[in-house]
N, C-alpha and C positions, 0 to 999 in steps of 0.2 A: 422409475425415473420420471421426473416432472420438468418441463421446460419453463425456465424463468428468465427474466432479465436480471442483470447485475443488481439493480436497485430492489427488485422484488425479493431477491435472495437475501439481501441484508434485512429487509423487513421481516421475512419469514424466520430468520435466525432470532430476531428479537422475540417474536411470538412464541417460538418453541422454547426458548430459555426462560421466558417469563412464566409460561405455563408449567414448566418443569420445576422451577425454583422460586418460591415466593419472596426470596431475599433480592431477586433481580429487579432493579428499578431503573427507570429512564429519566434523565434530567436534561433540560435544554430550553431553547427558545422555539416556540411554535411546534413543539413535538406532540402537542395534544390534539385538539380537534382538527387543526390544519393538516396534521400528518407529516410535519417536517417541511423544510424549504423545498426539498426535492422529492417529497412523498414517500420517503423510506420508512416513516413510522405511522403511516396511514392505518387506521383501524385499531391501533393499540390503546388509545385513550378510551374508546367505547368498550373495548373488551376487558381492560384491566383497571380502569378507573383512574381518577386524578390522584389517588394516594400512591400509585405506582408509576404513573406517567405524569411527571411533575413539571409544570410550566414555570418558567422564570422570566423576569424582565430582561432587558438587554444588559446583562452583567456577566461576562465570562468568568470574572473572578468569583462572582456570587455562586454560580452553580458548580464551578470546579471546586471551590472550597467546601461547599455543602457535600459534594460527592466524596471528597477525601474524609470528611467527618463521618459520613454514613458508612464508608468502607471500614473505618476503624471500629465502628459499632456493630459490624457483622453483616451489613448489606453488601450487595454486589452491584454497584451503580454502573450504568452505561451513560456516558456524557456525550451528547451530540453538539459539536460546534457547527454552526450553520455553514461556515466555510473554514478550511484549515487556516487561512490567513488570520482569522480572528483569535486564534489561540495565542498570538503574541501578547495579548492583553493579560493572559493568565500564565505566562511562561514561568514566572517565579514559583507558582504552585505546582506546575507540572515538572519542571526540571530541577527544582530545589527541594520542595516538600515531598512531592509524590515519589520521585525517583530515589530519594534518600531515606525515607521514613523507616524502612526495614533496617538499614545500617545504623542510623542514629539512635534507634531504640534497642539496639543489640539483638535484633530479631524479635522484639516484642510485638511489633505491629506489622502485620501483612496488609497490603492494600490491593484487594481483588477488584480493580476498577478498570474500565475500558474508556478511553477517550477516542471518539470517532472523529476523524478529520477528513472531510470531503476536499480533496486537494486537486491542483492542476487546472487544466482548461476544459471548457465545455464548448467545443467548436461545432457541435451538431446543431445548435440553434434550438434544441428542444429543452423543455424544463424552464428554469428560472431565467436563464440568459445564455447567450452564446459565448464568444470569446470575451471574457469578463474584465480584462485589463490588469494593470500591474498590481492592484491591491486585492484581487480576488482570483488569482490564477497561479499562485506560487506552489512550489513543491519543497516542503521543509524537512523531508525525512532525515536528511543528514544531521540536522540539529539534535534530534531525539536519539539517534544512534550514538551520538557523542556524549550522552548523559547516562552513565552506568546506573543500572537499577530499573531501566525501562525496557520492556519487550516491544519490538517494532515489527509490525506485519503489514504486508501490502499485497492483497489478492488481486488477480487479474481476470478471474472468470466467475460466473455465478456460483458454481459448485464450490470453489475455493472461498468465495466471499461468505457463503453460508457456513461452511465447515470451519473456517478460521475464526469467524466472529463467535460461534458457539464455543470453540476452544478457548478464545480469549476471555469470554465471560466466566469460564470455569477455572481460568488461571488464577493463582493466588498472588501474582505480581501485577503491577500496573502495566497495561498494554496500550500502546499508541496504535490505533487501527487506521491505516492510511487507505482511503477508498477514493478511486479516481472518478470525479463527478461527471466527466464526459462519457463514462461507460454506463451510467445508471439505466438509460433507456435504449442505448445503441448496441449493447452487447448482450446476447442471449445464449443460453446453453442448458444442457441437461443437468439436473441436480438429483442425486440419489435420494430415494425415499428413506424414511426412518431417521434414526439419530445419527445423521451424517456429520462426522468430525474430521477435520484436517489437522494433523499434529503440528503444533508450533515447532519451528526449527527444521522442517524438512522441505527441501527444494523439490521441484518437479522438472523432469526432462520432458518438455512439451513436444519436441520433435527430434528424432534421431538423425544424426549426420556424421560425416567423417572428416571433412575438410577444415571446418572452422566452428568454434563455439561462439554463439551469441548469448550473452547473459543479459536478459531483458527484464526491466522492472515496470510494473503497472500497465499503463496503456500501451507501452511499447512491446508487450508480449504479443498481442494479435498482429501488430505491425511486423514484428520479426518473423512470425509464422508466414504471413503473406509474402514478405520479401524472400524468405527461404524457398517457398514454392515457386516463385518467379525465377530465382537463380538456379533452381534444379533444372530448368530448361536449357541452361548454359553449361550444365555438367558440374555445377558447384553444389556440394553436399553440406548443408548447414544444420548444425545441431542447435536447438533453442532450449535454454535452461532458464526457468523462472525461479528465483530464490524463494519467493512467497513470504518468507520471514527474513528480515534484514538483521535483527538481533533477537535470538542467536542465529548467526549465519551458518548455513549448512556447507561448510568448506569441503567436506569430502566429496559431495556430489559435483561441485564446481571443479575441483581438482581432477577428479576422475575423467570428466569430460574434456578438460583442456589437455591433460596428459595424452588423451586419445587423439585429439585433432591437431594439437600443436599450435593452435592459433586462437586468439580470443578478441571479440568485440563486445564492449559493454555499452548498453544504451538505456538511457532514462530521460524523463521529461524535465528533471531538475537541471539547473545550470551546471556547466561543466566544472568550473573551478570549485573545489571543495565538495563536489557532489559525492554521493555514496559510491559511485562508480570508481572513484579514486581509491577507496578502501578495498574494493574487490580487486582492482588492478594490483594493489600492493600485496594482497594475499597470493595472487597468482604468481607475481614476480618472486616472492619470498619462498614459495613452497612448490612451484612447478617450473622454476626457471630453466632447468635442464631439458624440459620437454618443449619449451617454446621455440618455434622456428621463425618467429617474427615478433616485434614489439606489440604489446597490448594496445588496442585502439579504443578510444572512447567516442561515442556518438551521443551528444547531449545538447541541451538548449544553449544558445549563445549567452554570454555574460552581460545581458542587458535586461531591464524590466520587460515583462511580457506585455506586448501591446494589446489593445482591445480589438475585438472583431477578428476578421480573417487575416489581419496583419500579423496575428500571433504565428501564423504559418511560416513567416519569414524568420522567426526566432527558434521555434521548436524543431526538434529532429523529426524527419518524416521518412517515408519509404525510400525516396531517392537518396537521402543522406545516409541511411543505413546501408543501402546497396553499395554506395560508393565506399563506405568504410570497410565493408566486407571484401570488396575487390582490392582495396588498398592493402589490407593485411595479407592477402594472398599473393601479392607481388613479391618477386625475389628480393631478398634483403641485400643491399649493396655491400660489397666486400669492404 
């Protein structure tokens, strides 16, 4: 085992896959000598050279389109968007061309391509900026989950970040890799030695419990674990499940947990309306309805743009919000 930060684990995954397979290339802005906006590609340019760590000007459509072409020609590109918000410039390529290439070519073209999206807020004040405001703090995962043909993953720990990114690089389908930028330097953990892979499509039961299931995404996973430990002192037993992959979603693990506890709270950093939590809630309502002893509750960001600085805390879900949601779902249901 080696202890790494979340950001270091992402960088190590690049290094291992590029050393293993010469077809793996990295494309983006400032991914070369600078090492990426958040330092996750540091050292790769020196080790693998400019032919495999390819710098682009500020043109998201430019390097996304290049990546698609390279994938068709047999490469395995990793595209780094400096921030997830900037992918909006290249949405036509990601959600129209990339997601549908296999279908429109009758299976003729597979696109083994990874699009890395540093999403959400960075309230730690470390790295490039703190609470980055409305145009640099968004959580777009639901968009990509609604575009058939894309695999969507969202790791919440260093071990999962490394293992899922390596699995994404080896996947023959396009993968949208959602990485929470506020976790780069603030979350550390042990990462297994060797060729550590986390299978795409497998959820993780992070903490066992009996009274309520909390399905947490991204940065809300460590928040959920902290809240669960606090509520244990009140005699409330919380099970925390991290889907890790949103598409394909590991429904059996979620359903097994909710059928055991009978209650569910879903929490994510994205806005509540249209967030992926609504899809999870629908799955639970359709397939575990008879086991539910209370309505499914969502704990998510308010439906307003994310403010800059610490004002973001007024909009984002936090430990207090999650604890209140858990207590609410445990209340007796009115007759």
